[in-house]
C-alpha positions as CSV (number, residue, x, y, z in Angstrom):
1,M,-91.7,16.1,-34.4
2,D,-88.8,17.6,-36.3
3,T,-86.7,14.9,-37.7
4,N,-83.8,17.3,-38.8
5,Q,-80.9,16.8,-36.6
6,V,-78.7,19.6,-35.7
7,E,-75.0,18.7,-36.0
8,G,-72.7,19.9,-33.3
9,P,-69.5,21.7,-34.0
10,D,-66.8,19.9,-36.1
11,P,-64.2,18.6,-33.5
12,R,-61.4,19.4,-36.0
13,N,-62.3,23.1,-35.6
14,D,-61.9,22.8,-31.8
15,L,-58.7,24.4,-30.6
16,S,-58.4,21.8,-27.8
17,H,-58.2,19.1,-30.5
18,F,-55.1,20.7,-32.0
19,A,-53.6,21.1,-28.6
20,R,-54.0,17.4,-27.9
21,E,-52.3,16.5,-31.3
22,I,-49.3,18.7,-30.5
23,L,-49.0,17.2,-27.0
24,T,-49.1,13.7,-28.5
25,A,-46.4,14.5,-31.0
26,K,-44.1,15.9,-28.2
27,M,-44.7,12.8,-26.1
28,Q,-43.7,10.5,-29.0
29,A,-40.5,12.5,-29.6
30,N,-39.6,12.4,-26.0
31,A,-40.1,8.7,-25.9
32,G,-37.6,8.3,-28.7
33,L,-35.0,10.3,-26.8
34,N,-35.6,8.3,-23.6
35,G,-34.8,5.0,-25.2
36,Q,-38.3,4.1,-26.3
37,P,-38.8,2.9,-29.8
38,N,-38.9,5.7,-32.3
39,P,-40.0,4.5,-35.8
40,Q,-38.3,7.3,-37.7
41,R,-35.0,6.9,-35.8
42,A,-35.2,3.1,-36.3
43,R,-35.5,3.6,-40.1
44,V,-32.4,5.8,-40.2
45,E,-30.3,3.4,-38.1
46,S,-31.4,0.4,-40.2
47,S,-30.2,2.2,-43.3
48,F,-26.7,2.5,-41.9
49,S,-26.5,-1.1,-40.7
50,A,-27.6,-2.3,-44.1
51,S,-24.5,-0.7,-45.8
52,P,-21.5,-1.0,-43.4
53,M,-18.3,1.0,-44.3
54,T,-15.3,-1.1,-45.4
55,P,-12.2,-0.1,-43.5
56,A,-9.2,1.1,-45.6
57,R,-6.4,-1.4,-46.1
58,F,-2.7,-0.5,-46.4
59,E,-0.6,-2.6,-48.8
60,A,3.1,-2.7,-48.2
61,P,5.4,-1.8,-51.2
62,K,6.3,-4.8,-53.4
63,G,9.2,-6.7,-52.0
64,R,8.7,-5.5,-48.4
65,T,7.2,-7.4,-45.5
66,P,4.2,-5.5,-44.0
67,G,5.2,-3.7,-40.8
68,A,8.9,-4.0,-41.6
69,K,11.1,-0.9,-41.4
70,P,12.3,0.6,-44.7
71,P,15.9,-0.1,-45.6
72,E,18.4,2.5,-44.5
73,E,20.5,4.4,-47.0
74,P,24.2,3.5,-47.0
75,A,26.3,6.0,-45.2
76,A,28.5,8.1,-47.3
77,A,32.2,7.2,-47.1
78,A,34.2,9.6,-44.9
79,L,37.2,11.4,-46.4
80,A,40.5,10.3,-45.0
81,T,42.2,12.8,-42.8
82,G,45.1,12.8,-40.3
83,A,48.8,13.3,-40.2
84,F,50.8,11.2,-42.8
85,Y,47.4,9.8,-43.9
86,G,45.0,12.4,-45.4
87,Q,45.3,13.2,-49.1
88,Y,44.2,16.2,-51.1
89,V,44.5,17.8,-54.5
90,N,46.4,21.1,-54.7
91,S,44.0,23.7,-56.1
92,T,46.8,25.5,-58.0
93,T,48.9,22.7,-59.4
94,G,46.4,19.8,-59.5
95,D,49.0,17.5,-57.9
96,T,47.9,15.1,-55.1
97,Y,49.6,15.4,-51.7
98,L,49.9,13.3,-48.6
99,Q,49.3,15.4,-45.5
100,G,52.5,16.0,-43.5
101,G,52.9,15.9,-39.7
102,T,55.3,16.1,-36.8
103,V,58.0,13.7,-35.6
104,S,59.3,13.9,-32.0
105,G,61.6,12.0,-29.8
106,G,62.9,13.1,-26.3
107,T,63.9,16.7,-26.5
108,G,63.8,16.9,-30.3
109,N,60.8,17.8,-32.5
110,T,60.5,18.5,-36.2
111,T,57.8,19.1,-38.8
112,I,57.6,17.4,-42.2
113,S,55.7,19.3,-44.9
114,D,53.0,17.8,-47.2
115,I,54.4,15.3,-49.6
116,K,53.6,15.0,-53.3
117,I,52.4,11.5,-54.3
118,I,50.6,11.9,-57.7
119,D,51.6,14.1,-60.6
120,S,48.8,16.0,-62.3
121,G,50.6,16.0,-65.6
122,T,50.9,12.2,-66.0
123,G,48.1,11.2,-63.5
124,D,50.5,8.7,-62.1
125,P,52.2,8.3,-58.7
126,V,55.6,9.9,-58.4
127,H,57.2,6.5,-57.5
128,A,56.8,3.0,-59.0
129,A,54.4,0.5,-57.7
130,G,55.8,-1.4,-54.7
131,Q,58.0,1.5,-53.5
132,H,57.6,2.4,-49.8
133,M,57.6,5.9,-48.3
134,Y,59.2,6.1,-44.9
135,I,60.5,8.5,-42.3
136,E,64.2,8.3,-41.5
137,A,64.5,9.7,-38.0
138,T,68.1,10.3,-36.7
139,G,68.9,10.9,-33.0
140,K,71.2,10.2,-30.1
141,G,70.8,7.8,-27.2
142,V,71.3,8.7,-23.6
143,T,74.3,7.5,-21.6
144,A,75.8,8.3,-18.2
145,D,79.1,7.1,-16.9
146,G,79.5,4.7,-19.8
147,V,76.0,3.2,-19.2
148,L,73.2,3.2,-21.8
149,L,70.0,4.6,-20.4
150,P,66.4,4.8,-21.6
151,G,65.9,7.8,-23.8
152,W,66.6,9.0,-27.3
153,N,66.7,12.6,-28.6
154,L,65.6,13.3,-32.2
155,S,67.9,15.5,-34.2
156,T,66.5,15.2,-37.8
157,A,63.6,13.6,-39.7
158,T,63.4,13.2,-43.5
159,I,61.4,11.3,-46.0
160,G,62.9,8.4,-47.9
161,Y,61.8,5.8,-50.5
162,G,62.8,2.3,-51.3
163,A,61.6,-1.2,-52.2
164,T,62.0,-2.1,-48.5
165,V,62.2,-0.1,-45.3
166,P,65.8,-0.1,-43.9
167,D,66.6,-1.7,-40.6
168,N,66.9,0.5,-37.5
169,T,70.3,1.2,-35.9
170,L,70.3,1.2,-32.1
171,P,72.3,3.3,-29.7
172,T,74.8,1.5,-27.5
173,A,76.9,2.5,-24.5
174,S,79.9,3.0,-26.7
175,S,78.1,4.4,-29.8
176,S,75.0,6.4,-29.1
177,S,75.0,9.2,-31.7
178,S,73.5,9.3,-35.3
179,K,71.3,6.3,-34.7
180,K,68.3,5.9,-37.0
181,C,64.7,4.8,-36.5
182,Y,62.6,4.1,-39.7
183,V,58.9,4.5,-39.8
184,D,56.9,3.1,-42.7
185,L,54.3,5.5,-44.0
186,G,52.8,3.3,-46.8
187,V,53.4,2.0,-50.3
188,F,52.7,3.1,-53.8
189,T,50.6,1.1,-56.3
190,A,50.2,1.6,-60.0
191,D,47.7,4.4,-59.5
192,A,47.7,5.5,-55.9
193,F,49.5,5.7,-52.6
194,L,48.2,3.6,-49.7
195,P,49.0,5.1,-46.3
196,A,49.9,2.7,-43.5
197,Q,48.5,4.6,-40.5
198,A,47.3,8.0,-39.4
199,G,48.9,10.2,-36.8
200,N,52.0,12.2,-35.8
201,V,55.0,10.1,-34.9
202,Q,56.5,9.9,-31.4
203,I,59.7,7.8,-31.0
204,S,61.0,6.6,-27.7
205,F,63.9,4.2,-26.8
206,C,64.6,1.7,-24.1
207,P,67.9,-0.2,-24.4
208,G,67.3,-2.9,-27.0
209,S,64.5,-1.3,-29.1
210,Y,62.6,1.7,-30.3
211,T,58.9,2.3,-29.7
212,V,56.9,4.2,-32.3
213,S,53.5,5.7,-31.2
214,R,51.0,7.3,-33.6
């Protein structure tokens, strides 16, 4: 009896053996995609969970409450403009002027040119501190059959100066001509002129008083 045993073919050389290994690998991969445990995927996920990311933190600037709006810049001061109010430096002489304007009353209307208020040579106002600048408006009241009616017609308007503003003179039934209405434009200080109000001047009259609108 022959005791030598004849070995069969090595199963590792069998093509069907390799086919089964490939199929097994595919099944394991699919199992991981379908929610089944996948050792390799688990190792990757565990590495992320072991070192979580720290979210960035914003710190507010020193002295400001977190979430508070930044302070707004102060608005630039507007230049003064307007009739008998705005001021400017003459580009030729260097003198400072007050802007002129118009004066009207009834059927009369006149224009007052710009007025010098600071001399460039001395750098000082042209009048002493405390002096007022005013409009002296002269006109005539309206009468009919010896009765004084509402209304006043401007004839002239000029600029005057004084420590005080003169009192108005009112038309009467017997004396309606050359009556004056004074409008204060402002006062001089040691180094400037302070205008009282902006706007052209409109004068009206009703027996007993004048009304000045700007």
